[in-house]
Structure formats: C-alpha cells, structure tokens
C-alpha positions as CSV (number, residue, x, y, z in Angstrom):
1,M,0.0,0.0,0.2
2,G,2.9,2.0,-0.2
3,G,2.8,3.2,3.3
4,K,-0.2,5.2,2.7
5,I,-2.8,5.1,5.7
6,R,-6.4,5.1,4.1
7,L,-9.0,6.7,6.1
8,S,-12.8,5.4,6.0
9,R,-15.4,7.7,5.2
10,R,-16.8,7.6,8.7
11,T,-13.4,8.9,10.2
12,R,-13.1,11.4,7.8
13,R,-16.0,12.9,9.2
14,Y,-14.0,14.0,11.9
15,I,-11.3,15.9,10.3
16,G,-12.8,19.0,10.1
17,A,-14.3,19.0,13.9
18,I,-10.3,18.4,14.5
19,I,-9.2,20.9,12.8
20,A,-11.4,23.8,14.4
21,A,-11.0,22.7,17.8
22,G,-7.0,23.1,17.2
23,V,-8.0,26.5,17.0
24,T,-9.3,27.2,20.3
25,S,-5.9,26.1,21.5
26,F,-3.9,28.4,19.3
27,V,-5.6,31.1,20.8
28,A,-5.4,29.9,24.3
29,M,-1.5,29.3,23.9
30,N,-1.6,33.3,23.7
31,T,-3.9,33.9,26.6
32,V,-2.7,33.8,30.3
33,Y,-5.3,32.2,32.5
34,K,-4.8,32.1,36.6
35,A,-3.9,28.5,37.8
36,S,-6.2,28.4,40.6
37,A,-9.3,28.8,37.8
38,Q,-8.2,25.9,36.1
39,T,-8.6,22.5,36.7
40,C,-6.1,21.2,34.2
41,G,-3.8,23.0,31.7
42,L,-3.2,23.7,28.2
43,Q,-0.6,21.0,28.3
44,D,-3.8,18.6,29.1
45,A,-5.9,20.3,25.9
46,M,-2.6,19.8,23.6
47,E,-2.4,16.3,24.5
48,W,-5.9,16.0,23.5
49,Q,-5.8,17.1,20.6
50,L,-2.4,15.0,19.7
51,A,-4.3,12.1,20.3
52,L,-6.6,13.4,18.0
53,H,-4.2,13.6,15.1
54,D,-2.2,10.5,15.7
55,T,-1.7,8.8,12.7
56,K,-0.4,5.2,14.4
57,V,-3.9,5.0,16.0
58,E,-7.0,4.2,14.0
59,Q,-9.6,7.1,14.4
60,T,-12.3,5.1,15.0
61,P,-15.6,6.5,16.8
62,E,-14.4,4.5,19.7
63,H,-10.7,5.8,20.1
64,I,-12.5,9.5,19.7
65,S,-15.0,9.3,22.1
66,A,-12.5,7.1,24.7
67,I,-9.9,10.1,24.7
68,T,-12.3,13.1,24.5
69,E,-14.6,11.7,26.8
70,A,-11.5,11.5,29.6
71,F,-10.6,15.3,28.3
72,L,-14.5,16.6,29.1
73,A,-14.2,14.9,32.7
74,A,-11.2,16.0,33.4
75,C,-11.0,19.6,32.0
76,P,-14.6,21.2,32.3
77,D,-13.2,24.6,32.5
78,R,-11.2,24.7,29.8
79,P,-12.3,26.5,26.5
80,E,-11.9,23.6,24.4
81,F,-14.4,22.0,26.2
82,F,-17.1,23.1,23.7
83,D,-15.4,21.7,20.7
84,A,-14.5,18.7,22.9
85,S,-18.2,18.1,23.6
86,R,-19.5,18.8,19.7
87,I,-16.7,15.8,18.6
88,A,-17.8,13.7,21.6
89,G,-21.7,13.9,20.4
90,M,-20.5,13.1,16.8
91,A,-18.5,10.2,18.2
92,S,-21.5,8.9,20.4
93,A,-23.9,9.3,17.5
94,D,-21.8,6.9,15.5
95,L,-21.6,4.5,18.3
96,G,-25.4,4.6,18.4
97,D,-25.3,6.2,21.7
98,A,-28.2,9.1,21.5
99,S,-28.4,10.0,24.8
100,A,-25.2,10.5,25.1
101,A,-24.8,12.4,21.7
102,A,-27.8,14.6,22.6
103,T,-26.2,15.6,25.8
104,H,-22.5,16.2,24.8
105,F,-24.4,18.8,21.8
106,K,-26.3,20.4,24.5
107,N,-23.3,21.2,26.0
108,A,-21.3,22.3,23.0
109,G,-23.1,25.6,22.6
110,P,-23.7,27.2,19.5
111,M,-22.4,25.2,16.4
112,T,-21.7,27.0,13.1
113,D,-20.7,23.9,10.6
114,R,-23.5,22.1,8.9
115,L,-22.4,18.4,9.4
116,S,-22.4,19.0,13.3
117,N,-25.7,20.4,13.6
118,F,-27.0,17.7,11.2
119,Y,-25.4,15.2,13.7
120,A,-27.0,17.3,16.6
121,I,-30.5,17.3,15.1
122,S,-30.5,13.1,14.4
123,S,-29.4,12.6,17.9
124,F,-32.3,14.8,19.6
125,V,-34.8,13.2,17.5
126,R,-33.5,9.6,18.3
127,A,-33.1,10.3,21.8
128,G,-36.8,11.7,21.7
129,D,-36.5,15.1,22.1
130,S,-38.4,16.3,19.2
131,N,-38.4,20.0,20.5
132,A,-34.7,20.3,20.9
133,A,-34.1,19.0,17.2
134,W,-36.5,21.0,15.5
135,R,-35.5,24.2,17.6
136,L,-32.1,23.7,16.3
137,R,-33.0,22.8,12.8
138,D,-34.8,26.6,13.0
139,Q,-32.0,28.2,14.3
140,F,-29.6,26.7,11.8
141,V,-31.9,27.3,8.8
142,E,-32.1,31.0,9.9
143,A,-28.4,31.1,10.2
144,W,-27.6,29.8,6.8
145,R,-30.4,31.9,5.2
146,S,-28.7,35.2,6.6
147,R,-25.2,33.9,5.5
148,L,-26.5,33.4,1.8
149,E,-28.4,37.1,1.5
150,R,-25.2,38.5,2.6
151,H,-23.2,36.9,-0.3
152,P,-22.9,38.9,-3.8
153,H,-23.7,36.1,-5.9
154,V,-26.5,34.7,-4.3
155,S,-30.2,35.9,-4.3
156,V,-32.6,34.6,-1.4
157,Q,-36.6,35.2,-1.5
158,A,-38.8,33.3,1.0
159,E,-42.6,32.0,-0.1
160,P,-44.6,30.9,2.9
161,S,-47.0,28.2,2.4
162,D,-49.3,26.1,4.3
163,D,-46.9,24.0,6.0
164,G,-43.6,25.2,5.7
165,M,-41.5,28.3,4.3
166,I,-39.9,27.6,0.4
167,Y,-36.9,29.6,-0.2
168,Q,-35.7,30.4,-3.5
169,L,-32.4,30.6,-4.4
170,Y,-30.4,31.7,-7.4
171,F,-26.7,31.7,-7.9
172,T,-24.9,34.1,-10.4
173,E,-21.7,32.1,-9.9
174,L,-21.9,28.2,-10.3
175,D,-20.8,25.9,-7.6
176,K,-17.8,24.1,-9.5
177,D,-18.2,21.2,-7.6
178,T,-22.4,20.7,-7.9
179,G,-22.8,23.6,-10.6
180,I,-26.2,24.4,-9.2
181,Q,-27.8,27.5,-11.0
182,A,-31.2,27.6,-8.8
183,A,-32.4,25.9,-5.6
184,W,-35.7,25.7,-3.7
185,V,-35.5,24.5,-0.2
186,A,-38.7,23.5,1.9
187,V,-38.7,23.7,5.8
188,P,-41.6,22.5,7.6
189,Y,-43.2,25.0,10.1
190,G,-43.4,21.9,12.5
191,P,-41.5,18.6,12.7
192,G,-39.8,17.4,9.7
193,W,-36.1,17.4,7.7
194,P,-35.7,19.8,4.6
195,A,-36.0,19.2,1.4
196,T,-34.2,20.6,-1.8
197,L,-35.2,20.8,-5.1
198,T,-32.0,21.7,-7.5
199,F,-31.4,23.0,-11.0
200,S,-27.8,22.3,-11.9
201,R,-25.4,21.7,-14.7
202,D,-23.8,19.0,-12.6
203,P,-20.1,18.7,-13.6
204,M,-19.7,14.8,-13.4
205,R,-22.7,13.8,-15.0
206,L,-22.1,16.6,-17.9
207,A,-18.9,14.5,-18.1
208,F,-20.2,11.2,-18.4
209,R,-22.6,12.0,-20.5
210,R,-19.7,13.2,-23.0
211,A,-18.0,10.8,-22.8
212,R,-20.9,8.4,-23.6
213,T,-22.7,10.4,-26.3
214,G,-19.3,12.3,-27.4
215,T,-21.6,15.2,-27.9
216,E,-21.8,18.4,-25.0
217,S,-25.0,20.4,-24.5
218,N,-24.3,23.6,-23.1
219,E,-28.1,24.3,-22.3
220,L,-28.5,20.6,-20.4
221,R,-29.9,20.6,-16.8
222,Y,-30.6,18.4,-14.4
223,V,-33.5,18.5,-12.1
224,D,-32.8,16.6,-8.4
225,L,-34.8,16.5,-5.3
226,H,-32.9,15.8,-2.3
227,R,-34.5,14.5,1.0
228,C,-32.9,13.2,3.8
229,F,-32.0,10.0,3.5
230,R,-32.5,9.6,-0.4
231,R,-31.9,11.4,-3.8
232,R,-33.7,11.1,-6.9
233,S,-33.4,12.7,-10.1
234,L,-36.2,14.2,-11.6
235,G,-35.0,14.2,-15.3
236,Q,-33.3,16.3,-17.9
237,I,-34.1,19.6,-19.4
238,T,-32.7,20.6,-22.8
239,T,-35.1,23.2,-23.6
240,K,-35.4,26.8,-22.0
241,L,-37.9,27.5,-19.4
242,T,-38.7,30.9,-17.9
243,S,-37.7,31.1,-14.4
244,A,-41.7,31.6,-13.8
245,E,-42.6,28.2,-15.1
246,F,-39.8,26.7,-13.2
247,D,-40.5,27.9,-10.3
248,A,-44.1,27.2,-10.3
249,A,-43.2,23.5,-11.0
250,A,-40.5,23.4,-8.1
251,Q,-42.9,25.3,-5.9
252,A,-45.7,22.6,-6.3
253,S,-43.2,19.9,-5.6
254,L,-41.9,21.1,-2.3
255,K,-45.4,22.0,-1.1
256,A,-46.8,18.4,-1.7
257,Y,-43.2,17.4,0.5
258,L,-44.2,20.1,3.0
259,A,-47.9,18.4,3.4
260,S,-46.3,15.4,4.5
261,P,-42.5,15.6,5.4
262,D,-39.7,13.0,6.7
263,K,-39.7,13.2,10.6
264,S,-37.7,9.9,11.4
265,A,-34.2,10.0,11.8
266,G,-33.3,7.3,9.9
267,R,-34.2,3.8,9.0
268,S,-32.3,1.8,12.1
269,R,-33.2,1.5,15.6
270,S,-30.0,0.9,17.1
271,Q,-28.2,3.7,15.1
272,V,-28.4,7.8,14.9
273,E,-28.7,8.0,11.2
274,I,-27.4,11.4,9.7
275,C,-29.1,12.8,6.4
276,Y,-27.6,11.8,3.1
277,S,-25.4,14.9,1.8
278,P,-26.3,17.7,4.2
279,A,-24.7,20.1,1.7
280,R,-27.5,19.2,-1.1
281,L,-30.2,19.8,1.4
282,L,-28.8,23.3,2.1
283,P,-26.9,24.8,-0.3
284,G,-23.7,26.8,0.5
285,I,-21.6,29.6,-0.9
286,P,-20.5,28.8,-4.5
287,K,-17.2,27.3,-4.7
288,P,-15.6,29.5,-7.9
289,S,-13.8,27.5,-10.3
290,N,-10.9,29.5,-10.0
C-alpha cells in the first residue's frame, strides 16, 4: 500500500471538527489563565488534540469517544470544552448512543458548521427530544439563510406556504463541484427535515454524458429532489424554461412534500443516522472554479 493510511468515510467526518478544535488551543496559547481557575492546563488540551491527530492510531468513533470523554471529565473549565463536546457528540452518535450524543451537543453551545448541526438534530430526534431537534433546525436554517443573503452571488427569497417555508435561491456564480444554478429549499413549520429541489449543470454527469455520447449540450440541466435519506433525479431539461415556469413547478413539488415531510431520523432503531449529503439539503455559498 506504499505506506499510505486509508481513512474510512466515517473517520473523515471528524477531520474538519478536529482541525477546528485546534484553533481554540492556538488562541489559548496566547492567553494567560490563572492556574487557580483551571482544573487542568494547556498541556492537557494539547495532549488531547495530539491524540486526535495521531496517525499511528486508527481514529475510530471508539477511540475518539474514549479520549474526548476523558478530556471532558478532567477539564470542564478549559475553553476547548465546547469543541470537545461537539466532537464527543459526533462520536457518540456514530456509536449509536443517542442519549450521550444529545447531552454532548447540548453542552457544545452554538455550532456553526453544517455537519455538527445535522448530527445534533438526528441525535435529538433519536433520543426523543423532538422540541430540541426542530428548534435547532430552525436556528441553523435562519443562520444559513442570513449567510447566503449577505453573499453577492446569491439571491434569496422566502415564500410562505400552508405547511412550511420555501426558500428560492438563485446563483449568479456556479458551484464548481455541483454546478447548481438554482435551488428551492422547503422547511416545515413543525417537525420534519428540509427537502431541496436543485436545477444544475452537474459537472460529473455532464462529463459522463460527453464520454458516453461524444456530445456536449450547454443547455442541458439536471433536476434533482434531495431528501434526508434519498436523492431522486427528476429528469433532464434541454429546452429553455422561463424562471416563472420552473419556479411554479418547483413550488408545487415542495408544497406536496411539506404536507407530509420526513420526520424520522433514519431507518435503523439502533443507530443515529445522519441525513444523506447535508450540503445538498442546504446548499452553501458557491465554490468558485478559480
């Protein structure tokens, strides 16, 4: 294998969270704390984070949980406590312990990244705390909407319906990975996961089409419906539609979803299952091609 260490998809989920946690210690190294106010010191925090980055140990949920739980128990007053609670919550969720995961996420305070929030919502649902789950969903959706509204290449409009809110997103700059041009995001007023309909020039599928047919159509667009645990292609569009025509069709499709939204956290009673591709459910700021 040439000495390379292959990381599982589950292990890679932690990498962003672990890197983010490292920022806290960097700040802490430049701040003076009174020794009497701390139950442990910066050295303990650094040892925890080094253990998270140790390439000699497989970063499994069991390993992540064990070392992070130990750090949380020993260092409840450290500024890294909140990031550690977030990481412990993800590990507990992957181990199927919804109750422990929910407790950790409640201790983590405000979380800004999409993955941690989706983990937390799933954990609350599985633990039976529906109010906490959908309250967090609404808080994160509001933060997501506010972030997009401030971006110069995104236009956001909100259209209320009987059963929820539908957000219409138009992108003047295409995302290099997804090629999304427009999206309609439906968020239930009550319990339920968001669903999103996207209108895109998916670069991967366009490349497959070009390889298969030897042709390329600049007008070809893909229409997909993304739900929590499934993705369904609704077809290809090669003719030009007016924005009003496509918007009407998208609104009708999502209003039907809002009448009976997905409420379960997954298919397994023994696991906390995270929504498939959260980035597709709540599209983010476009990644430029250059």
